[in-house]
Every structure is written in C-alpha cells, then in structure tokens.
N, C-alpha and C positions, 0 to 999 in steps of 0.2 A: 204978443210978443208969439204966441203959441202958432198963431197962422201963419209969420212968416218964417219960423222954424220948420214948419210940415210943407212948407212950399219949397224953402231951400232944399231940405232932403229929398222931395222928390224931383226938382231939379239935379240935383247929383245923382242921383241913382239912375236916371234916365240917360245922362252922360256917359255914366260907367256901362250900363247895358250896352248902349250905342260902340263904346269900344271894344267893350269883351266882343261882342258880335263880330266886329271887323277883324280880330285878333283869330278869332275861331274861322271865320270864314276863308281868311288868308292860309290858316294853318290846314283845313281840310283840303283846299286845292294844291298845295303844297304837299300834303300826304299824296294825294291821286296822282300826282305826276311820280313819286317816289315806287308807289305800288306797281304804277306801269313800267319803270324801268326795270321791276325788281324780277317779274315774271316768275322763274323757276329754277331762281338762282340758288336757293337753299340744297344742301345735302340731303342727298336719299340712301336708305339700304336696303336692300331687295331681301322679303321673307323668302324662305325657302320651306316648299311643302316637303315632309315626309312621306316616304311610299307607305305603301298600304301595309308592308310588313314592318316597318320600322316605328319605334317608339324608344322614347327618352326617360331613363330614369333618372329620375332627379333626386342626384345626390352631389352635386355642386362639383363632379367629375367632368370634364369635357372631353370624354372619352366615345362618345355615340359618332360614328360616321358622318352624319350630318353637320355637326360641326365644322369639320373638316371642308365640306362643300362649299357652305356658306362665307359671302364674301362679308368682311367686318366693318362696320361703323368705327372710324379711327381718327388719327390726326386731330385730337383734341388740343385746345388751344385755352391759354390762362385767362380766367378773370381776375384772380389774385395770385400772387402778388404782383407778376408782371404782366400786365393786362396785353394781350392780342401774342404773347410769346407762345412757342412750342409747350406743351405740359412737361414738366419733368419727369415722370412716369408716365409711361407708355398705356392704354386704355383700350380695349378690343371689345365692341359688341357685335355679336351673330344674331339673328334672328328666325326661328322656323314655326311652323305651324302646321296643323292637321285640322279636321274638318271642326273640332270642340276646343282648341285649347292654342294658345299663344305661347313661345317658349323662348326665353332671352339667355344666351350663353354669354357670359361676359367673363373676359381676363383682364384682370388687374394687376400689371406687373410693377414689381417694388424692388428697388437697388438695395434695399435693407428690409427685408422681411420680419426679422427680430423687432422691429420697433414700430410694428403694425400696432394702432390702438383698437379694441374692439371691447370696451369695459361693459356698453349696455345688452342685454340679451332679450328684455321684455319685449312685447307685441307692441308697437306706436309707443314706447318710450324716446324721450329727445337723444337724438344720435350725434349733435351738433358737436360733442368733443371725442368723437371718434372717427377714424377713416370709415368711410362711407360710398357708396354708389348709389345715386338717384337717377330716376328717371322718369320723364312727363310722357302722358298717352293724351293724343286729340284725336280717338277713333271718329269722331264726325267730322274732323277737319274743317270747323269753324273758326277756330283760333280764338275763341273765346272762353270755352268751359274745358274739363278734361278730368285726369287723374293724375295723381301722385303716388311714387313709391321709393321706398329707400329700404337698403339693406347695409349691415355692416360686417366685418370679417369673422364675428361671433355669430352671424346666421340671425340677429335681430332683425325684424320685419317692421315695417312702416309703413301707412299708406294714407290718401285722403282725397278728399274732392278738391277741384280746381274750380273755383266760381268767381263768373264777373263780381266786381269788387264795388262797382260803383265809383271808382277813379282810381288810381294807382299807389302804386310803388313806396317803397321807403320802409323803413322800421323793419316790421316781422320779417317781411319777404327778403329783405337785403342781410338782415340778419343769419336767416336759416340757409339760404339758397344763395347768396351773391346776388348781385343784380338788385332791380328795383322791382321786379315781378308785376309790371306796368297792368292795371286792369282785373287783376285777377289775385283771388284771396284763397288759402288753403282751408278746408275745413276738416281736421284731423280726425274728427267723430268715426267718419265712415271707416268701416272695418268690411272692406271686401274679401272674398274666398279667393285666394292663391296660396301659393307655395314655393317656397326659395331654400335651397340648402347651399352651405359654402365649402368651400375646402381651400386651407391654407398650406404652402408648399414653398419650395424653396425660389422660387419665381415670382412671388407675392401671394395673391389668392383669387380663388376663382368661383363663380356663383352659377347656378341654375335656378332658371326661375319659371314657374309654370302659371300661368292666366288663364282661367276658362272663359272664353269666349261669353258665358252667361253671366259671369262678373261684368262685363262692360255694355254699355250702353252705345251703339255703332249702327252707321247705316250699310247694309250688305252692299249696296251699290256704288259704295265709295270708291273713289279709284286710288286713293292713297289714305294713311292715316299720317297726322301730324305727331311728331316724337322728338323727343331731347334728350341726352344724358349728361350727367354731371358726375365727375369724382372727386372728392376729397382726401388729400394726404394731411392728416390733421397736423402731424409734427412740424411739418413747414408752412401749416397755414395756406397751404396752396387749394385752390380751387379752379376746374377746368372744365370745359364744355365741350359738347362736339360740335355746335354751334350755338349763336346767340349769345357769345363770350364780350359783347360789349358793355361797357359802364351801365349802359340804360335799358339791357335786357334782363338776361339771367335766366334761368329754368322756367319761369313759371310766365314768362314772356310767351305767350303760344304763338304770337305772330313770328317771332324769329325763331319756330322750331324749324327740324328738317322733315322729312317722309320715311316711311315704310311703307314701300310698295310690294306689290305682288300678291296681296291676301284677296282671296277669292273662294267663293264657295264656304264661308266660314258660318256655323251654325247657333243660333242662340236657344236650340231645343223649342220645348212648348215655351219657355220664357214664364215658367210658376213656379216658385219658389214655396214650400211649406216649411215655416217655424214655431213648432210649438214648443212651448216649455212647463215645466212643473215646477212648483216653488214650495217649500214648507217655512215657515217663520214661529217663532217663538219671541212674546215682548212680554217685558216685565216692569211694572213700577213698583220699587220697594217703597214700603212705608205709606203707601196711598191708600193702603185699606182693597185695593180691587186687586181680583186676584190675576196668575199671567196667564195669557191667552197664547193658544199655541193653535195653529190653523195652517191647511193646506189649501192650495189653489190652483188653476192652470189657466193657460190663454195661448197668446200667439200671435202670429203674424202671417197672412198671406201676401205675398208679392206676386205681380203679373204683370208683364210688358205688354200693354196693350199692342203696341207697334215697337220696333225696335229701338226706337225714341222717345218712347213714354211709357213710363211705369207707376202702376198704382198699387198701393201698399193700405191694406186691411190690416188694424189692429183690435184684439178682443181681449179684454179682462187685462189691461195692459199694465205690467209691475215694473219699477226700475230698482228693485232692491240691488241690485250690483252697481248702481251710479255710484260714483267717487262723492263725497262731501265734497260742500264750497270751503274754500278758503276763508278763513275768519279775518273781519275787516271791523275797524273802530271807526267810526262816521264822526269828525270833528269840524265837518261841513254843514252847511243850512241846508244840503239836497240830497235825495234819495240816491244810495249807493247802487252800480250794476253790477249783476253779476251774470258771468257767462252760462249758459246754456250745456249742459251734460249728459241728455237723456238721448240714449240712441234715435229713437222715432222720431223725434224732431230737428235731431240733427243733420239727418240723412235726407239728402236734396234740400238743405235750408237754402242754398243760395238760390231757390225760384222764388223764395218770395222775399227777397231783400229788396228793399225801397230806398233808395235815395240816403243812402245811409255814411254818414263820416267816419274815420277811423277816431273823433272824439266820442263817439257813443253816448250824446246827451239826446239822442232822439232818433227813433225808430219806429215805424208804423205798426209794425207787427214785431214783437217781442214774447216768444214761445214760453218764457217762465211766467207768462201771465195764466196760462193755461196748465191744470193738475196742479198747481202750488197755490197756497194760499198767502198771504202778505207776510207771513213769516219765515216762507219757505218751507213749508209743510206739506207733504206729499196730500194730494187727493185723488181719491181712486177714479179712475178713468173706466168707463164702460167700454167705450171703442173710438176708434179714432181711423180716420179713413183720408187716404191723401192720393194726389194724381200730380207727379213732376216729369219735366222732360221738355221735349220740343215737336210742335206740328206743324211742319213748312218753316216759316219765318219767324214763328212765335215761340217765346220761353212760356211754358205755364206751371202754374202751382194753384192747386186747389185742395184746403184742408177742412176736414169737418171733423169735430172730435164732441165728444158727451161727458162730460163728469156727472160723478154721483154726490147726492145730498149728503154730508157727513156734518156731524159738530155743529159749529156755527156757520159754515158755507153751505149755500144752496147748490143744487146742481144746475148746472148750466152748460149752453150749447155753443160752440164758437165756431165760426166760419171765418175762412179767408179765402180771398179768390186774387191772384195774382198774374198779369199778362203783361209781357215784354213785345215789341215788333221789332227783331233787328233789323238795322240799318246801316249801309254801308258797310264799313271791314268791323267797325268797333263801337257803333253807336248804335242806341235805341231810344225808342219812347214806349211808356208803360203806363199801366192804370192799376191800382189795386183798391179792394173793398173788403172791410172787416166786420165782422158782427159778433156781439157779445148778449146773449139772451139769456136769464135766468130762470128758471120753471118754477119761482114761486109766486109768481104772478104779482108780487111786488116792486122790483126792482126795474127800471127802466129798460128798453132794449136802446143798447150802445152802437153806433155805427162810426167806421171812418170810410171817408172815400178819398180818393188823391189818383194824382198823375204826376210823372217825373219823365224827365228827357236826360241824355247824354250824349254828346258827341266828342270823339274820341279819337286819337291819332298816335301810334308809336313813331310815325315815319315825319314827323314835323322835321323840318329843316334837315331832312335825310334819315337821322337816326335818334331825334328828341321825341320825349313824351309832351302831350298836352290834350288836355280834357275840359270841358265846359258842361257842367250839369245843373237843373233845378227841379224842384219839385212845388207842388202845388197839394194840399189836404184839407179836408173838411171833416169837424166830427160835432155834426150837426147834435144840438141837444134843447129839445121842444121850442119854446121861444127865445132864447137864449142867443144875442149876438155874438159875435166877437170869439169865434172857434175855429177860426183858420190858420192853416202852419204852412208858411212858403220861404223857399229859399234860392240862392244860387252859388254857384262855387266856379272858381278857377282853376285849375292846377296845371304845373307846369313841373314835374317830377323827375328829377335828372341826377345825376353824378354830382357833376360841379354845381349846379344851381338847382335848389329844390325850393322853387316859390308858390304858394298858394293865397286866395283872396276867397271868403266865403263871407254870405249875408245871408241873415234867417232873422225872421220874424215869427213869435208863436205870439197869440191874441191870447185873452185875458181867461176865457173858456175853453180853449182847447184842451181837449183830453180823449187821446187816443184810444179808443175801446180795448185793445189788443195789445197796445203799445207802451212805448215808453219815452218820456220825457223827463229830463230833469228839472225845468221850472217851466212856468208860463207869464204871458204880459211882458214881452220883452223883445227888442232888437238887439241884433249882435252884429259887429263887424269884426273880423278876424283874419288880419294879414299875416303870413309868416314867409319869413326868406331866410334861406340856410346856403352857406356857403361851405365847399368842403374840399378844398385842393388837397391834392396826393402829392409831396414832396417825392420829386425823381431820386433815386437810386439811393434814399435816405437807409442807412444802416440798419436804424430802430424804427421810423415812424411810417406807416403807414398810410392814414389819413390825419388831417387836421381839420375839424368843422367849427362853425361861430354859426348860432342863428338866433333870429329877433323873432319871438313870438307877441303878437299883440292882441288884446281883447278890447272893445267899446261895446258896452251894455248901456241900451237906455230903456226905459218903460214904451210902450205903444202910444203914449202920449210924448215923447221924445225928452221926456227928463232923465237926467243923467242916472245910472245906477251903480256903473263902475267902470272901471278901465285898471288894465293890468297887462303888464311885460313879463315875459321870461326870457331873458338875455342869456344865452348860452355863450359862456367867454372864450371857452375853447374844450373841444372835445377830443380827447387824442386817443388815437388806436396804434397799436403798435403791432408789429409784424410778427410778434411773440403770442398775441392775441390777448393782452392784458389793456385795459381801456382806463379813461379818467376822465372827468370833467368838472367844470366849475360855472356853477348857473346863479343869476340875479335876480329876484321874482319883486320887483316893487309893485305895488296894488293898490288901489281904491275902492272903497265900498261905501254905498249907503244903502240902509238896512230899510228893504221895503215891506218887512214885519218882524216880530218879534223872533230873535235868535235866544235858542236857551243852549247854555252851555256850562259844563260845570255844575248845574244848579243853581247858574246867575243867569238872568234874562238880560239881554243886551238890547235895547229899546228900538222900536222901530222910529226910523227918521235919522237916528244918529250915522254920523259919517267918520270915515277910519281911512288912513293911510299906513299903510304899513310895508317894511321890505323883509324878505326873507332869502337868506344865502344857502346854496346847496353844493354839496361838494361827493364826487362819487369816486370812487376806484373798484375796479374789477379785475382779478386775474384770469388766465385762460382756466377754463372747465378742463381742460385735456387731463390737467394735472391731477395727482393720485389726490393731494391738499389745493383746493382753491377756496377763493372767497369773494365775497361783493360786501362792500359796504358804504352807506348814504348818511351824511350827518349834512341835516336842515336845521338853521338857527337864525334867529332874527327877530324882529318886532311880529307882533299878532292882534290885530285889533286894537286894544288899549292895553295891551301887555306884551308879553314876550312869550316865546315858543321854541323847546329844541327838541328835534326829533331824530332818532336813532334807529336806523336798521342794520342788521348785519345776517349774513349768512355763510354758513361755510357748508361747502361740499369736500365728503370723504370717499376715497374708492379704492379701498382696499385690495381688493383684486375683481376681474371678471364678474359682473352679475351681481354684486355687491355695492348700492351707493345709499348715503345717508346725508340728509342735508338738514341742518339744525338752523333755525330761522329766529332772531329775536328782536322784536322792534319795542320802542320806548317811547311814548311821546309827553312831555312834560311842559305844561300851560300854565303860565305865570298873570292872572288877569287882577285888576286891583280888589275884587271881593272875593277870588277865588284864586284856589291852587290844586292842582291835580295833577296825576300821572296816570296814565294809560299804557299797556303792556299787552304784547301779544307774543306766545311764544309757541312755535311749531316745530316739531319734528317728523323726519319723513325717511323711514327706513324701509329699503326695497331689497328683496332678496330675489334672484332671478336662478331658478335650477336650470334652464334653458329658454329656448325662444318660445315654448310652449307652457311653462309652467313658473309662475311668479307668485310674490308673497308680498304684500303691501302692507306697511302699518304707518298709519296717519295721527300722530298725538297733537292736538291742539290745546291751547288754553289764551283766554283772554280774560283781562281783568273789568271789563265793564258788566259782563253777564256773570263772571267768576263761573263760568262753568269750563273743566278740564273734559274733552272729548277725545275717544280714541276709537278709529275704525280698523279693524282687518280685512283685507279683502284678497282672498285667494282665488287664482283663475287657473284652470286647466284647460287647455285648450286639445281635447282629445284627435282631430282633425280639424282645420280650416271650417270654420260655420257650425263646429259640434262643440261645445262648451259646456263647463261645470264649475260655478263659482258657491264659493262661500264667506260671507259678510257678515261681521261682529261689528255692533256699535255699542260703546259704555259712555255715559255721561255722568259726571260727578259734580255737585255744586260746591265753590268754596264757603261753607258756612263757617260760624264761630268754632262749632265744635271740632273741626275737621272737614274733610272730604266726604259728601253724604251722596250715596247712589240717588240719581235722580231717575234713570231709566236703562235700560238694557234690552237689546233686540240681536236677534241674531237670524239669519237668511241662508238657506240653502237653493241654489237653482241650477236646473237642467236644460240647456237650450238647446235644440236640434236642428239640421237644416236638409230637409229633402229636397232637390231640384228636378224637376222633368220637362 
C-alpha cells in the first residue's frame, strides 16, 4: 500500500509541475509582449538643479524661487474609493537638487483644511489613521528595491526599505498603502537620515523634504530614478497616486512607478559613516543577594560604501539597549512561536538575506533572532559583526559574520551567512545561500545549511495581472544522518478580484537549519488558497466584500496523514468608513505524531481529533478619537472546547497622544483539565513633537505571572544623532503579592558623522 501511495504522489506531482511550468511560460511570454508595448509610457517629473548661490530653508513653506521654476508631478488618480477617477483633492510634487541633497516640495491642497488629521507625531509611528503623503524612490531604477517615506500634517516622519519579498502582495501592503505591492515588502526598521518640515494653512498643507544623497544607494550614471507618490485623505478614506493606481499595483509596485529625470553630478561623498555610542546601565535583582551592577561601555558602527551600490557595515561591542520589548504571546499550540526581529543592525539590509520565504513564516533559512539571543530571548553579548549588502552588477549580495561572547550557559559562537541572487528578466532571479554556526567550546558540532532558490515573476501577465512561480531546495547536513532536506514550490496569482495561490513543501525528519526557523519537521504540505473580493459598484456603504477558502493537507514523509484544515471566510466586509467585519469557520483534523502537553494534561501520541472553530471579528476605523477591535473565537478544541476573546481599544485624545489597551483571554475546557490564560497590555505613547517621544509599554501574562513595564524615551537631536533612556521593570505575581524580579535602566547616546 505504501509503494502505491508514493508512486501516485510522484505522478501527481509531476503532472502538477508540468502544468505550472506551462502557465509560467505563457505568462512570461505575455509579460514580455506587454513590456515591449509599454516602453516609456510611465510619467516623469524633471528635477531642477539649484543655482550655486541658491539654498532651500527646510521649513515647510514653499517660498523659494526654485519651487516656482520646477514643473510639478500632478494629476493624481484614485486607487480608492473610485478607482481611476481623478483625486478629489489636488496634490503637486516638485523636485529639486544640488550636488549633495535631493529636495521635494509637496503641496497638498484641501477643501476642508480644518478637518485634516495628524494625530501621530513620533518617528516611524503608524500613520494609517492620519492624512499623509507617501513616496517611493527607486534610485537604482531596477524596479525591485528602493526606499519608502511618509509624513503627515503634524510633521511625523516614517521610512523603510523596499525589498524583494519573494512573492507579492496582499495583506500588509494592501492595508498600509493600497494596492498589492507585488513582489516587494517594507522593512520599517530602517532609519534613514533625512529631514522634513510641514506647514498647515488655509489651502491645506505643504511639506519640504531634504534627503542627503549619502542616505541613498544609487547609480550616479543612471539616466532616471524610479519614483511614485501617494496621498491619503483620511476623512474620505481616499487613496490617490501619481501613477500605478490600478487595483493590482500600488505604491510598492515599483514596476508601475514613474520617473525622476535630470539628476546628474550628485555626490555620495567619501561614503563613510561613523556612528559611535556610549551607554550607561544599572541592573538590580532584589532578593537575589547579588549586588546591583553599574557599568558603562562604548561601541559603534562603521558604514562604508564600497561602491555606490554596495555597502559594508562593521559593528563593535554591539548593544541593543534601546530596542523595544517583544509583545507577550501565550502558546497553546504544539509548535514554537515566531517573534519578529527588532534590532537595527540585523534589520538594515535584511532583504539581502531573504530566502524563499512565505508570508506564513513557518520556514526561513536565515532567522537573525538566532544570533545574539538565547532560546528564551535574553540578549547575548555581541563582540563584533560585519555585513556587506547591496548589488554588484546583476547580483544582489549579502554577507554576514557575527561573533558572540560566552556568558552564563551559552558558549561563544561564530555565525556566517552568505547569500547571492542573480537577477533575471525584469522581476525574476535565481539564488543560493550558505549559513554556518560554530560554537567555540569545541564540544558542539558545526551546523551548516546550503540552499538554492528561484523565482519567475511578472506584474504584466495578461496586461496588468500579477503572477509568480518560485521554488527552493535546502540541505542541513548533520553527520551521517540522512533525511535532512527541505524543498518546495509555490505559484501565486495575487490580484485584487482573484487572489489564488498553491504551495507544496517537504521538510524531512532531520532537517534543522543552522541559523533558521522551522515550525516542525517530517512533513509534506499542500496549501491551496482562493480569495474572491468583488467591489460593489457605487454602493453607499460597502467598499469590498471578500470570501476566502484556505486549505492545508499534511502528511509525514511516509505519506501517513497528519492533519487537514480549512479556514473558510464566509464574508469579510470593508466599508467606506474604514470599519470592517468578518466571519470565519475553521474545521480541523489532527493526528498527534508526539505527545502534546497542554494545561498539565498529556494528549498521547497517535490520538486523532476533529474539531471546528468559529471566528468573528469587528474593527472600527482608526481615524476616530476612540476606535476598537474585537475578535471572538469559539468552538470545539481537541477533545474539549475553547473560547478566545481579544479586544483592543485605541484612544487619541489629542495629537501626539495614543493609548492602546489590549486584553486577551483563552478559556480551555478539556475532559481532564480546565484553565484560562490571560494577556493584558497597555501602550501609552506621548509625543512632544516629531523628534521627542516617550513610550510606556506595560504587559502581563498569566502563564509566566510576570508584569513588565518598559519606559522608552527618545530624543532625536538631529537626524542620525539620538539620545535614548530605557527603563525595564519586572514583577512576579506571587502568593504574597507582586515581588520585584529585576530592574534595569540604560542611557544611550548615538552620534553619526558622515564623510
């Protein structure tokens, strides 16, 4: 029986691969025809060079003569709500430059300036609830990567890197910028050095923006830069773009961007940034009998542009005291939780190391949180780190070397990552990756991962549709043990009306990425998803109604069924007001391949369970002074029942103040156990202006019984020069009341000098 099953599986897979290959071939030929027809039809704006005696005072008022001489990019069209219609509020963008800096002069006309929304002020805070102006720059004009910037009428500044995503759209891109952002994701942790000022007046609001050329990676010989601009009028929930306003396009879709022409003789200087820091810390553990520890240290980063497109970074005695704490999570699954990276050194240029990663985050060959953090997320001292990221010819390169210091139970280790992608056609690539993890105690074996991946992609399938096909293969050799490979294929058709994808993945029993992340091993997985999202025409209230069927079939690598699950979204309704609601049904079958301990009770290996869960979510528009989000999930759960309730309330009493209160309760009833877990979180952010902020993060979870409070103060003296003060206190919920576990404070000063 087993032999017949394996032959059938192989035959079906071969047929599927032949069908997918045919679809991709037809799609690429179709896209090539579309590109040939497209030629230079994208709009352009001319950058005007300042005269030798001219200067721009960045104050938000467009009163310099250069702005009168520059012709604007205008004629924005709506992405939402009336796709393709002219924007209801006019926007004009002018571009100027001198040898060292790029300038934007932005005029956002508004017929009701008193109703402008600009609640957020903090650097890199979420601006989705505000009026805003966003822009994407593709200085290399490769239509694959670039930079994202945004500002609001209160002068809040945000930025990020646009990096190849290994597949496109939907979800976050659609939510934040409109459109699908095909093939590109945003790395918000990047902090570029630039300056913006705004001015509100009776015509609306204006902005002046200064971006030093040293902040950007670009080809000085390029004939044009890729660029696009987007305007949000939040009270109307209107998104409009200069170009690329199609439902399947959007700001992140760099292939639909326009052009900035005329930039010439721009200088990146020597290309050297020196970023020293000094830090003082105080750590106390009351009741432990150990004295408080007070110490000071220093370190820094050295960044150098080896070429205009290739940047190196050396960090010494690295410290991440200013990093935000992780959000608490309670794990009621059989698998490890995935926490996102938040440390600057690893986030900057992280797109150069991405390897065939799906949005599900259940596998990645390189997961930077394996470096400098132990299994419990506690920091481990980093002696040094060296990184090289960028482009060399047709290759995208990423090289990383980090050494951690021995401490406590963790040995000192050396980490190596090498990643290369060869760009093909317009949006495709083939690539390889190598990772190595070596402990210096000579006891633990060296662990390595080697892999290759590819992606064939186009955003011009049948004219304007997105289509991509990708795959990967990786090996994690471990002595003489076989069965250590991972491989998979994916096809995705991520478009506005129909969003369809299929993935197939195999993770063998002994697969264990050295510096990666896998949710589980020893499985085969089929995962088809079909989403249909029609938009009622001229409906008074409804903007879009979506329905989705997500399915998953899991077997072990011997083809024995492990589980199947369906997630059926009966309806997800988005209103013009910004409010949303959805109803989902999730029937599941599982066979336990190992014991599962939950609530002190063991569900034994081999048991099978069928259960169904129902989820309802309601969310109100964040632009309101008071907004909320509530999710209720209930139904059967293994051999019993489970009810989860999560509710968040956002309060914006005035610009610069945002309080978010979140409560989550999970009630589990099984035949031999009954328990409830809770998470409580309060975030209170006070912003005294675009450059001074104070954030309070209070969290409690009933599993650990720990109450934590982080206070984080940031003062941006000038872009690139920061003062941080961070305090972290933890208390244990004990029988006698809350007992102090530990306290720590840190003050850090970071300076940047550019040459």
